[in-house]
N, C-alpha and C positions, 0 to 999 in steps of 0.2 A: 556251123556245126563241124565237129572233127571228122577228118577223113580216115583216121586210124590207118595211115599209110604204113606204119611199122609198129611192132609191139614195143613197149617201154623196156629198156634194159633192166635186168633183174640181177641183184646180188643176193646170194644165199647165205644165211647164217646156219652154221652147223650146230649140232646138239650141244657141244661144249660152249659155243658162243652164247647160245640161248640161256644155258645154265648160269653162265657168268652174270649176264645182265639181270636175270630174274632173281638170282640169289642175292646179289648185292642190293637190288631194289628192295627186296624184303627186309634185309638187314637195316637199310636206311630208315625204312618205315618203322621198324621195331625200336630203333634208337630215338628217332625224332618225332614219331607219332603221326604227323601229317605231311602229305606231299607238298603242301604250301608253306611249311615251316621255314623261316629264314635260316635257321641252323642247318637244316638239310641242304638248302641251296649253297650255303657257305662251305659245306663238307664236300661238295662235288669235285673241286680240284684235287683234294687228297685222294678221293676214291678213284679218280681217273687213272692214277698211277698204278692201281691194282689190276686194271684191265689188260688183257694179254696183247702181245704184239700182233697176233692173228686177228683179233677183233679190231685193232687199230687199222690194219690193212684193209679189211672189209669196209670199214667206215671212212676210207680216204675220201677226199673231195670228189665232187662230180667231175668226171674227166673225159667226157665226150661232147660232141656238138649237140646232142639231144638235150643236154643241160639237166638231166634228171635220171633217177633210177628208182626201182622198187626194191626195198629191203624186205626179204621174205624169210620166214622160218619161225617167227614168233607165233604162238598159238593163244587165241583169246577164246575162252569158253563162254558161249552165249548165256548159258544158264546161270553163270556166276555174276553176270553184270547187273542184273536187275533190269527194270524197264528203261528204255530210252527216255530221258527227261524231256519235258516240253519247253525248257528254257535253260540256258547255261547256268543261271543263278540257282537252279534247284538241283544241280548235280551232287552237291555235297562231296563226300569222299568216294563216290562210286568210281570204280576203275582206278583207284589211287595207285596201285602197283604199276599200272601202265603209264601213269603220269611220271613216275620215277624212272621207269625204263626209258621213256622218251627223253627225259632230262639227261640220263646217262649217255644215250646215243648223241644227243645234241652237244654234250660236253666234249665228246671225242672229236667233234667237227669244229668247235669254236666256243663262243660264249653265249649261253642262252640269254635272251632279252625278253622284257615285258614292257607294257605301256601303262602309265598311271591312269589313263582315261579309258582303258578297255578291259572288260571282264575283271574289274576290281584289282588290276595289277597282277593277275595270275600269270605264271610263266608257262603253263599249259592251258590252252583254251579248249573248251568243249564246243563242237560244231554240231548243232542239232536243228532240225526244222522247228520253228516256233509259230504258234497260232497268231495271226495278225501280221506276220512278217512274210507271207508267201511271195509277195511281188517286189520286195525291196532288193537292192543290190548289195547284200551282205550274206554271210554264211548261214544266217537263220532263214533264208528264203527257201522256196521249194518249187513253186509252180512256173517259174520263169527261168530262162537261161541265165546263169550267173556269168556275166560278161567276162571274157578273159582279161586278166589284169595282173600287174605287178602288185605283190602284197605291200600294203601301206605305202603306196606310191607317192602320196602327198608329203612324205616325211624324209628328210635327208639321212636320218638315222635308221632307216628301214633295214630289215634283215637281209643278209647276203644269202642265207639258205632258209627254206621253209620245209618243215616236216609235218606230214599228215599221217597219223596212225589210225587205222580203221578198227573200231570196236565192233561195229555191226553194219551190215549192208545187205540185207536179205533181198533187196530188189536190184542188186548189181548196178546201182546208180554210178555213173561214170564221172570222174574228174577229168577235165580237159586240160591239155598242156601243149604249148607251142614255143619253139625256140627261135629266137632271132637269128641264130647262127645257121639255121636251115632255110630261112626266108631269102627270096631273091628280090632285091630292090636296086633301082638304078642309082648311079652316083649322084645324080641330081636330086632324087628323092631323099637320099641319105643326107645330103647337104641341107635341104630344107628342114629335115627333122632334127638336125643338130642345132638349129636355132632355138633359143628360148622364146617361144611365141605365146603359148597358152599355159595357164597354171593347172595344177591338179589339186582339186579340193578334197578335204577330208570326207571319208565315206560315212554312211549313216551309223556305223558302229562307234563313232567318235563324236558324241554329242558336245562335249566340252570344246573340242577343236572346231566344230562347226560354229560355235559362238565366239570364236576368237576375233578380236577387233582389228587385227593387222591386215594390211592389203595383200591379196593373193599375189604370189610371185610367179611369173612365167618361168618354165623350166624346159630344158631340152628333152626330147623324146629318145633320141639316140646319142650314143657316145662311143667313140672309138677307143678301145682299151687294148692292152696286150692280149693277143690271141684273137681279136675280132670285136664286133660291135656288142654293146650291151644296151639295154633299154629300160625306160621308165614309162609305164603305160597304164592308163586306167580310163578308157573312153567314157564310162558311165559317169565319171566325176571330172571330166575335162570340158569346160565351156569353150565351144568352138566359134561362137559368133564373132568374136573380135579378131580371129585369125584371118590372114590373107588367103586368097583363093589357092595359090600355089601350095601353101602349107597344108591347107585342108585336103587338097587332092592327094598330096603325098601321104598324109595321115590315113586317108581312106584306103590307099593302096597297101599301106602297112597292115591295116586290118584284114584286107583280103588275103595277103600273103600268110599272115599268122593263121587264118582259118584254113588255108590250103595245107599247111604243114602240121596242123593240130592232130594230136592223138587223143584217144579216149582210154582212160585207165580205170577199170573197175576193180577197186581194192577189195581184197578178202580180209576177214578179221585177222588181225595181227600184222598185216602188211603195213609198211611205212613208206610212203612216197616222199622222196627227197628231191626238192626242186631248187635249182640255182635261180634265185630271185633276181639276179642281174641279167640272166639270159632268157628266162622262160616266163611267159604269162600263163596263168592257170584260171580255170573256171569250173563250172559244173552244169551238166545237162538238167533240164527240168524233170521233176518227178512229182507224184501225187502223195503228199504226206497223209498218213492215217491218224496220227496222234493217238495211237493205241499202245505205245510202249515198244513197238517193233521197228520204228523208223531208223534210217541211216544215222550213224553216230561216229564222228571222227574226233580225235584229239589233235591239237595243232601246237607246234612249238616253232619259235623263231630264233635264228642263230646269226650272230655277227662273227665274221672271220677277221681277227686282228691283222692289220697290215695289208689287207687286200686293196688293190688299186684298180677298181673297175668303174669309178664314178668321177665326174668332174670336180676339181678342187673348189669350184664356185659354190657347190652344195653346202660347204661348211658354214657359209654365212646366212643360210636360210633360217627363218624363224620357226619352221615346223608347226605352225599354228598353235604354239604354246604347249605342245605335247612333249613330255620327257620320257625317254627310253630308260628302263631300269636294267642293270646288269646283275646276273644271278648272285655273284659273290661280292658285289659291291654294296649290298644292303646293310 
């Protein structure tokens, strides 16, 4: 469980920045009709040039060892949202303006991506508790700890940045986060974890990938990049049986260190948690879902940063379990 040793860094959007984002989001919806429109996605690079230098500065990359920040200043009116859906597939266009706002924020940071095998290829995912999924290790769970993990750790094309925008969180359910840059590991443990010993398997949100016929590929857990270590970590989907004792012990100590430096972030409606997916593992504390329309509801976007060098070159040859990442303006 998180120690909440220090609060998460906060970046504030002023009223002018909020007006920019919400006005342009409304314009895009008026022109293109749906937040999922390929034409709207293709329009994002053009619209990016209209956003102010001040907004670009606020939305600069994550720049501390914490590996995250909370973007605060947007306001979500609970009464305007409608009920929290019971499954991502029933959301429809609820909160569509916030989908576009999140896409605009993502576009200032890099290139929004989606997956052909997750949530019908949507570029903004809806994260809600779903009946029958209470104990699985995906965002649809509720009654169990969502184990800290790298987002889409099984795939070499995973996001560099993860954005979680809070629509509703009446119960102050906390997202957990822990940075490898704050962890203390011996040189020997780092050396063990830099070896490609165990694979990371696709999680339960990727049914197609789980049926992939290719052989699972062992991958390194740690990698030394410019500025310090980065990690690729998902213990819930990492088979440890075939690993040697020294590697398993080092992996266990990594988990203990990540727990030690973990913080708990209770997002308010309108908050956007920005996580560096190369530095930070994230999860969620357990909660009791009511399924009465008032449960926690987040929107999630994934971003690649072109030219970033935070991962081993060997990742380029991985099969990715047959999953293809889609780029917003390449459709």
